[in-house]
C-alpha positions as CSV (number, residue, x, y, z in Angstrom):
1,M,56.5,-27.7,-1.4
2,K,56.7,-25.5,1.2
3,V,56.5,-26.4,4.9
4,C,55.2,-24.1,7.5
5,C,54.8,-24.8,10.6
6,G,55.9,-28.5,9.9
7,V,52.8,-28.9,7.9
8,Q,53.4,-29.4,3.9
9,V,51.8,-26.5,2.3
10,R,51.3,-28.0,-1.4
11,P,49.1,-31.6,-0.4
12,L,46.8,-29.2,1.8
13,L,46.1,-27.6,-0.9
14,E,45.6,-30.6,-3.3
15,V,43.5,-32.0,-0.7
16,T,41.6,-29.1,-0.5
17,E,41.2,-28.6,-4.4
18,N,40.4,-32.7,-4.7
19,E,37.6,-32.4,-1.7
20,E,36.0,-29.3,-4.3
21,K,36.2,-31.6,-7.1
22,L,34.6,-34.6,-5.7
23,S,31.6,-32.1,-3.7
24,Q,31.2,-30.6,-7.6
25,K,31.1,-34.1,-9.0
26,E,28.4,-35.6,-6.1
27,Q,26.2,-32.6,-7.5
28,E,26.4,-33.0,-10.5
29,L,25.7,-36.8,-10.2
30,R,22.5,-35.6,-8.0
31,Q,21.7,-33.3,-10.3
32,V,21.9,-36.1,-13.1
33,T,20.2,-38.7,-10.8
34,D,17.3,-36.2,-10.2
35,R,16.9,-35.5,-13.7
36,Y,16.9,-39.3,-14.7
37,E,14.1,-39.7,-12.6
38,K,12.2,-37.5,-13.7
39,L,12.4,-39.3,-16.9
40,R,11.7,-42.6,-16.1
41,V,8.1,-41.5,-14.3
42,D,7.8,-39.5,-17.6
43,H,8.5,-42.5,-19.6
44,D,6.2,-44.5,-17.1
45,E,3.3,-42.2,-17.4
46,L,3.5,-42.2,-21.0
47,E,3.8,-46.4,-21.1
48,R,0.5,-46.0,-19.4
49,Q,-1.0,-43.9,-21.6
50,H,-0.2,-45.9,-24.6
51,A,-1.9,-48.4,-23.2
52,V,-5.1,-46.5,-22.4
53,I,-4.9,-45.4,-26.1
54,A,-4.1,-48.8,-27.9
55,E,-7.1,-50.1,-25.7
56,E,-9.2,-47.4,-26.4
57,K,-8.2,-48.2,-30.0
58,L,-9.0,-52.0,-30.2
59,V,-13.0,-50.8,-28.7
60,L,-13.3,-48.3,-31.6
61,T,-12.1,-50.3,-34.1
62,E,-14.4,-53.3,-33.1
63,Q,-17.2,-50.3,-32.8
64,L,-16.6,-49.7,-36.4
65,R,-16.3,-53.4,-37.9
66,A,-19.9,-53.7,-36.5
67,E,-21.0,-50.4,-37.8
68,A,-19.6,-51.3,-41.3
69,E,-21.5,-54.8,-41.0
70,M,-24.9,-53.6,-39.6
71,S,-24.9,-50.7,-42.7
72,A,-24.0,-53.6,-44.9
73,E,-27.0,-55.5,-43.5
74,A,-29.4,-52.9,-43.8
75,E,-28.4,-51.9,-47.4
76,E,-29.4,-55.3,-48.6
77,V,-32.4,-55.3,-46.7
78,Q,-33.2,-51.8,-48.5
79,H,-32.4,-54.3,-51.6
80,L,-34.7,-56.5,-50.9
81,F,-37.5,-54.0,-49.8
82,D,-37.4,-51.7,-53.4
83,V,-37.4,-55.1,-55.3
84,K,-40.4,-56.2,-53.2
85,L,-42.2,-52.8,-53.7
86,R,-40.9,-52.7,-57.7
87,G,-42.8,-56.1,-57.9
88,G,-40.1,-57.9,-58.4
89,S,-39.3,-61.8,-57.5
90,L,-37.2,-62.5,-54.5
91,N,-35.2,-65.9,-55.5
92,R,-33.9,-66.3,-52.1
93,A,-35.8,-67.9,-48.8
94,S,-33.9,-65.5,-46.8
95,D,-35.3,-62.9,-48.3
96,L,-37.7,-61.2,-46.2
């Protein structure tokens, strides 16, 4: 340790080095914090999009079920018409 003008030089160098390291770590922390915030915003947006898509899927699934049911009913009616046109008898009271 050197003494210059009554001031110890080595401890001042160490303080300066520590201040530089602290400044670097603060900068790294700001960068990590910024990156985290961006990722959090992206994550929130993806969750929102997922919820919208899941709701759309439910609507489409219900539409598909309804269309499949209508198609089955239409096929049954078509079959009954075909039987009636061929002169067949219809056995059920609900047939046409």
